[in-house]
C-alpha positions as semicolon CSV with decimal commas, in nm:
position;residue;x (nm);y (nm);z (nm)
1;X;11,191;9,813;8,321
2;X;10,986;9,556;8,506
3;X;10,601;9,635;8,507
4;X;10,425;9,521;8,838
5;X;10,034;9,522;8,844
6;X;9,881;9,531;9,185
7;X;9,564;9,582;9,290
8;X;9,405;9,818;9,592
9;X;9,657;9,870;9,819
10;X;9,642;10,045;10,141
11;X;9,847;10,359;10,147
12;X;10,040;10,290;10,438
13;X;10,098;9,936;10,325
14;X;10,244;10,069;10,003
15;X;10,443;10,308;10,203
16;X;10,617;10,049;10,398
17;X;10,650;9,845;10,086
18;X;10,803;10,133;9,872
19;X;11,113;10,133;10,125
20;X;11,171;9,768;10,070
21;X;11,139;9,829;9,680
22;X;11,373;10,101;9,743
23;X;11,630;9,933;9,924
24;X;11,636;9,651;9,663
25;X;11,739;9,905;9,351
26;X;12,007;10,043;9,572
27;X;12,142;9,723;9,665
28;X;12,114;9,600;9,280
29;X;11,858;9,315;9,416
30;X;11,589;9,412;9,172
31;X;11,588;9,601;8,813
32;X;11,409;9,948;8,756
33;X;11,014;9,882;8,826
34;X;10,708;10,081;8,772
35;X;10,419;9,980;9,050
36;X;10,061;10,025;8,879
37;X;9,814;10,026;9,170
38;X;9,501;10,199;9,360
39;X;9,445;10,296;9,713
40;X;9,113;10,347;9,912
41;X;9,031;10,705;9,983
42;X;9,343;10,870;10,152
43;X;9,470;11,258;10,129
44;X;9,888;11,275;10,103
45;X;10,077;11,563;10,149
46;X;10,426;11,678;10,127
47;X;10,626;11,868;10,369
48;X;10,565;12,187;10,228
49;X;10,175;12,194;10,267
50;X;10,025;12,443;10,520
51;X;9,742;12,309;10,722
52;X;9,465;12,507;10,592
53;X;9,528;12,321;10,264
54;X;9,385;12,039;10,423
55;X;9,032;11,920;10,501
56;X;8,894;11,991;10,813
57;X;8,709;11,646;10,858
58;X;8,622;11,332;10,687
59;X;8,893;11,158;10,506
60;X;9,219;11,040;10,638
61;X;9,546;11,254;10,578
62;X;9,870;11,124;10,538
63;X;10,177;11,305;10,565
64;X;10,445;11,142;10,303
65;X;10,827;11,193;10,242
66;X;10,790;11,325;9,857
67;X;10,795;11,655;9,693
68;X;10,460;11,793;9,601
69;X;10,184;11,899;9,778
70;X;9,872;11,764;9,929
71;X;9,663;11,538;9,656
72;X;9,367;11,250;9,670
73;X;9,402;10,889;9,598
74;X;9,082;10,644;9,561
75;X;8,918;10,416;9,379
76;X;8,891;10,525;9,022
77;X;9,230;10,624;9,039
78;X;9,540;10,465;8,891
79;X;9,869;10,534;9,108
80;X;10,227;10,468;8,947
81;X;10,514;10,441;9,151
82;X;10,885;10,443;8,984
83;X;11,144;10,255;9,168
84;X;11,435;10,329;8,925
85;X;11,795;10,388;8,926
86;X;11,832;10,742;8,768
87;X;12,211;10,725;8,770
88;X;12,183;10,471;8,518
89;X;11,963;10,635;8,237
90;X;12,230;10,928;8,255
91;X;12,155;11,292;8,304
92;X;11,761;11,305;8,300
93;X;11,475;11,526;8,413
94;X;11,288;11,234;8,570
95;X;10,967;11,460;8,627
96;X;10,992;11,604;8,262
97;X;11,020;11,252;8,137
98;X;10,705;11,105;8,347
99;X;10,481;11,431;8,210
100;X;10,599;11,331;7,872
101;X;10,553;10,976;7,905
102;X;10,196;11,024;8,048
103;X;10,101;11,307;7,761
104;X;10,184;11,038;7,491
105;X;9,991;10,758;7,648
106;X;9,667;10,914;7,740
107;X;9,694;11,108;7,385
108;X;9,722;10,730;7,202
109;X;9,406;10,681;7,401
110;X;9,231;10,966;7,236
111;X;9,285;11,266;7,500
112;X;9,513;11,548;7,402
113;X;9,679;11,647;7,697
114;X;10,000;11,910;7,774
115;X;10,262;11,940;8,012
116;X;10,335;12,321;8,177
117;X;10,620;12,539;8,261
118;X;10,603;12,678;8,591
119;X;10,655;13,056;8,569
120;X;10,957;13,174;8,766
121;X;10,834;13,240;9,155
122;X;10,497;13,061;9,082
123;X;10,350;12,737;9,261
124;X;10,465;12,447;9,059
125;X;10,261;12,327;8,735
126;X;10,403;12,005;8,729
127;X;10,181;11,729;8,587
128;X;9,978;11,658;8,293
129;X;9,673;11,927;8,210
130;X;9,412;11,991;7,929
131;X;9,493;12,276;7,705
132;X;9,228;12,479;7,890
133;X;9,412;12,475;8,210
134;X;9,241;12,166;8,391
135;X;9,487;11,919;8,575
136;X;9,422;11,537;8,510
137;X;9,768;11,397;8,652
138;X;9,960;11,467;8,971
139;X;10,316;11,387;8,976
140;X;10,548;11,373;9,321
141;X;10,878;11,219;9,336
142;X;11,180;11,197;9,571
143;X;11,522;11,061;9,492
144;X;11,721;10,895;9,733
145;X;12,076;10,744;9,690
146;X;12,004;10,775;9,315
147;X;11,703;10,581;9,332
148;X;11,331;10,726;9,278
149;X;11,038;10,680;9,479
150;X;10,652;10,749;9,468
151;X;10,551;10,878;9,085
152;X;10,191;10,994;8,980
153;X;9,844;10,944;8,994
154;X;9,622;10,967;8,688
155;X;9,207;11,020;8,749
156;X;9,060;10,762;8,519
157;X;8,722;10,781;8,683
158;X;8,735;10,845;9,060
159;X;8,489;11,055;9,302
160;X;8,606;11,403;9,186
161;X;8,401;11,561;9,472
162;X;8,689;11,460;9,698
163;X;8,914;11,751;9,554
164;X;8,657;12,018;9,634
165;X;8,745;11,968;10,027
166;X;9,121;12,047;10,017
167;X;9,359;12,270;9,837
168;X;9,508;12,044;9,550
169;X;9,894;12,045;9,499
170;X;9,893;12,404;9,670
171;X;9,710;12,547;9,359
172;X;9,443;12,747;9,518
173;X;9,227;12,798;9,175
174;X;9,334;12,451;9,007
175;X;9,017;12,252;8,874
176;X;9,104;11,876;8,870
177;X;8,930;11,650;8,595
178;X;8,903;11,303;8,513
179;X;8,895;11,090;8,189
180;X;8,578;11,013;8,264
181;X;8,467;11,370;8,279
182;X;8,653;11,448;7,966
183;X;8,520;11,167;7,772
184;X;8,181;11,260;7,853
185;X;8,252;11,601;7,734
186;X;8,355;11,453;7,393
187;X;8,089;11,210;7,380
188;X;8,357;10,887;7,380
189;X;8,379;10,587;7,576
190;X;8,556;10,603;7,923
191;X;8,892;10,376;7,891
192;X;8,918;10,088;8,100
193;X;9,168;10,060;8,386
194;X;9,342;9,812;8,196
195;X;9,374;10,043;7,863
196;X;9,538;10,295;8,064
197;X;9,793;10,085;8,258
198;X;9,885;9,913;7,945
199;X;9,948;10,242;7,738
200;X;10,112;10,401;8,024
201;X;10,323;10,088;8,085
202;X;10,410;10,130;7,683
203;X;10,521;10,466;7,688
204;X;10,726;10,462;8,015
205;X;10,929;10,137;7,861
206;X;10,808;9,925;8,131
207;X;10,702;9,533;8,051
């Protein structure tokens, strides 16, 4: 899988580019790719999001064609978009593969994290969590004609106050956390954006 490092990209621009990336993979014009980037402040939300989950005012909101509910993107957060052909990988649970890859990557940086099973009938617990139930990474993906789009976000050191203005991931009692907050709790340095990118790319097999 090819690793593609980008800087800060407007969400609308990235959305249009993502359609092109998916078409390139579907036609075989490009290999599997992992795009690593960030966005200016924006809240994106899937089709199952109810209006009351969104902020009343302030930050831009954008409806998107992925799974999942509302989530925040902004400076200090690493976003990873995966455009891969799942048919060529055989029968695989892509979301679990991403969860496991993020747990491995962030664990290698000194942050022990877990994935959680969703109880039957409960709201989805997809993502990566601390052992005490705080959520660090969100995942929302879509598969079209065997090719994935969208991906995951990792809160490295964003403005966490934004998460208090809306209902994150459809979970009304969730507490979002960042690597910066976890680092402060444990008296260790915050890993750099570059270090997080490298660890994630390595765990997911992107070079």
